[in-house]
C-alpha positions in Angstrom: 55.5 -31.2 -28.9 58.5 -30.3 -31.0 62.0 -31.3 -29.9 65.1 -29.2 -30.3 68.5 -28.8 -28.7 69.1 -26.1 -26.1 72.8 -25.1 -26.3 74.3 -23.5 -23.2 77.0 -21.1 -24.3 77.2 -18.9 -21.1 78.1 -20.5 -17.8 76.4 -19.8 -14.6 78.4 -18.1 -11.9 78.9 -21.5 -10.1 80.0 -23.1 -13.3 82.4 -20.3 -14.1 83.9 -20.5 -10.6 84.3 -24.3 -10.9 86.0 -23.9 -14.2 88.5 -21.4 -12.7 89.2 -23.6 -9.8 89.9 -26.6 -12.0 91.8 -24.5 -14.5 89.8 -25.8 -17.4 87.7 -23.9 -19.9 83.9 -24.0 -19.8 82.5 -26.6 -22.0 79.5 -25.7 -24.2 76.8 -28.3 -23.6 73.4 -29.1 -25.2 70.3 -30.7 -23.9 67.3 -32.1 -25.8 64.1 -30.1 -24.8 60.5 -29.9 -25.8 59.0 -26.6 -27.1 55.5 -25.7 -28.1 54.7 -26.7 -31.6 53.8 -23.5 -33.4 52.7 -24.9 -36.8 50.3 -27.8 -37.5 51.5 -31.0 -39.1 51.5 -31.1 -42.9 48.6 -32.5 -44.9 50.8 -34.7 -47.2 51.3 -37.9 -45.3 54.5 -38.9 -47.1 56.6 -36.3 -45.2 59.9 -38.1 -45.6 60.7 -38.8 -49.2 64.0 -40.3 -50.4 65.5 -41.9 -53.5 66.9 -45.2 -52.3 70.6 -46.1 -53.0 71.9 -49.6 -53.6 74.0 -49.2 -50.4 70.8 -48.5 -48.3 69.2 -51.6 -49.7 72.3 -53.9 -49.2 73.0 -52.6 -45.6 69.3 -52.4 -44.7 69.9 -48.9 -43.3 68.1 -45.8 -44.5 70.0 -42.5 -43.7 67.6 -39.8 -42.5 68.6 -36.2 -42.0 68.5 -34.4 -38.7 65.7 -32.2 -40.0 63.6 -35.1 -41.2 63.9 -36.9 -37.8 63.2 -33.8 -35.7 60.4 -32.4 -37.8 58.5 -35.6 -38.7 59.4 -38.2 -36.1 60.7 -36.7 -32.8 57.8 -34.3 -32.9 55.4 -37.2 -32.1 57.7 -39.1 -29.7 58.0 -38.6 -26.0 61.1 -36.7 -24.7 62.3 -40.0 -23.1 62.2 -41.9 -26.4 64.1 -39.0 -28.1 66.7 -38.9 -25.4 67.2 -42.6 -25.6 68.1 -42.3 -29.3 70.3 -39.2 -28.7 72.3 -41.2 -26.1 73.3 -43.6 -28.9 70.7 -46.3 -28.3 68.4 -48.1 -30.7 64.6 -47.9 -30.5 62.8 -50.8 -32.0 60.0 -49.6 -34.3 57.3 -51.1 -36.5 57.2 -50.3 -40.2 54.0 -50.9 -42.2 54.8 -51.3 -45.9 51.7 -49.9 -47.6 53.2 -50.2 -51.2 50.3 -52.6 -51.8 47.5 -50.5 -50.3 45.0 -53.4 -50.2 47.4 -55.6 -48.2 49.9 -53.7 -46.0 52.7 -55.8 -44.5 53.9 -55.3 -40.9 57.7 -55.4 -40.2 58.8 -55.7 -36.6 62.0 -57.3 -35.6 65.5 -56.6 -34.3 66.5 -55.3 -37.7 63.7 -52.6 -37.7 64.9 -49.6 -35.5 65.9 -46.0 -35.4 69.3 -44.9 -34.1 71.7 -42.1 -34.1 73.9 -42.1 -37.2 77.1 -40.4 -38.2 77.5 -36.7 -39.0 74.2 -35.4 -37.5 72.1 -38.1 -39.3 69.9 -40.9 -38.1 69.7 -44.5 -39.3 66.4 -46.3 -39.9 67.0 -50.0 -39.9 64.7 -51.5 -42.5 66.4 -54.8 -43.5 63.1 -56.7 -43.3 61.4 -54.1 -45.6 64.3 -54.0 -48.1 64.4 -57.8 -48.3 60.6 -58.4 -48.6 59.4 -55.6 -50.9 60.0 -54.6 -54.5 62.3 -51.7 -53.7 65.2 -51.1 -56.0 68.0 -48.6 -56.3 66.7 -45.2 -57.5 63.2 -45.9 -56.4 61.5 -43.0 -54.5 60.1 -44.1 -51.2 57.9 -42.1 -48.8 57.3 -42.6 -45.1 55.9 -40.9 -42.0 55.4 -41.6 -38.3 51.7 -42.4 -37.7 50.8 -41.2 -34.3 47.6 -43.3 -34.0 49.4 -46.6 -34.5 52.8 -45.6 -33.2 54.5 -46.9 -36.3 56.1 -45.9 -39.6 54.1 -46.1 -42.7 56.3 -46.8 -45.8 55.5 -46.9 -49.5 57.3 -47.1 -52.8 56.1 -43.9 -54.5 57.8 -44.2 -57.8 60.1 -46.8 -59.4 63.4 -45.7 -61.0 63.3 -42.0 -60.4 66.8 -41.3 -61.5 66.5 -43.4 -64.7 63.9 -41.1 -66.2 
């Protein structure tokens, strides 16, 4: 199921009366809800593609957009897991580094997580991956949430994208 925010702009009669009694304006609220998924998932497995910066390697934190997380990750998670992240908590995840397709490497520790980031972004903690793979600044990486294994698949797609 796809996840989205339901924003409540118009108060109910009860909320309107309560706001009048307390002499405070109505506050617009939003709630994370599930909606029917109208389109099938994409064929290309590397749904999230990104050119890695030196800051993302040094800090061990990949910045993911709201769109990427809602379209390619939250779509496959339970509503409870999504709400946990939306409330500012971390969810520990597993990342399989498939850069060497013959010998994928599993990363699962306290430094491998997804959390809410600043300015409508999300942070994927990938310190273990950044330290134990041959990823460099300006490399293009791809990843996706694999529903079958309940983990991220990660791969260095191209080295030195911005240098070419």
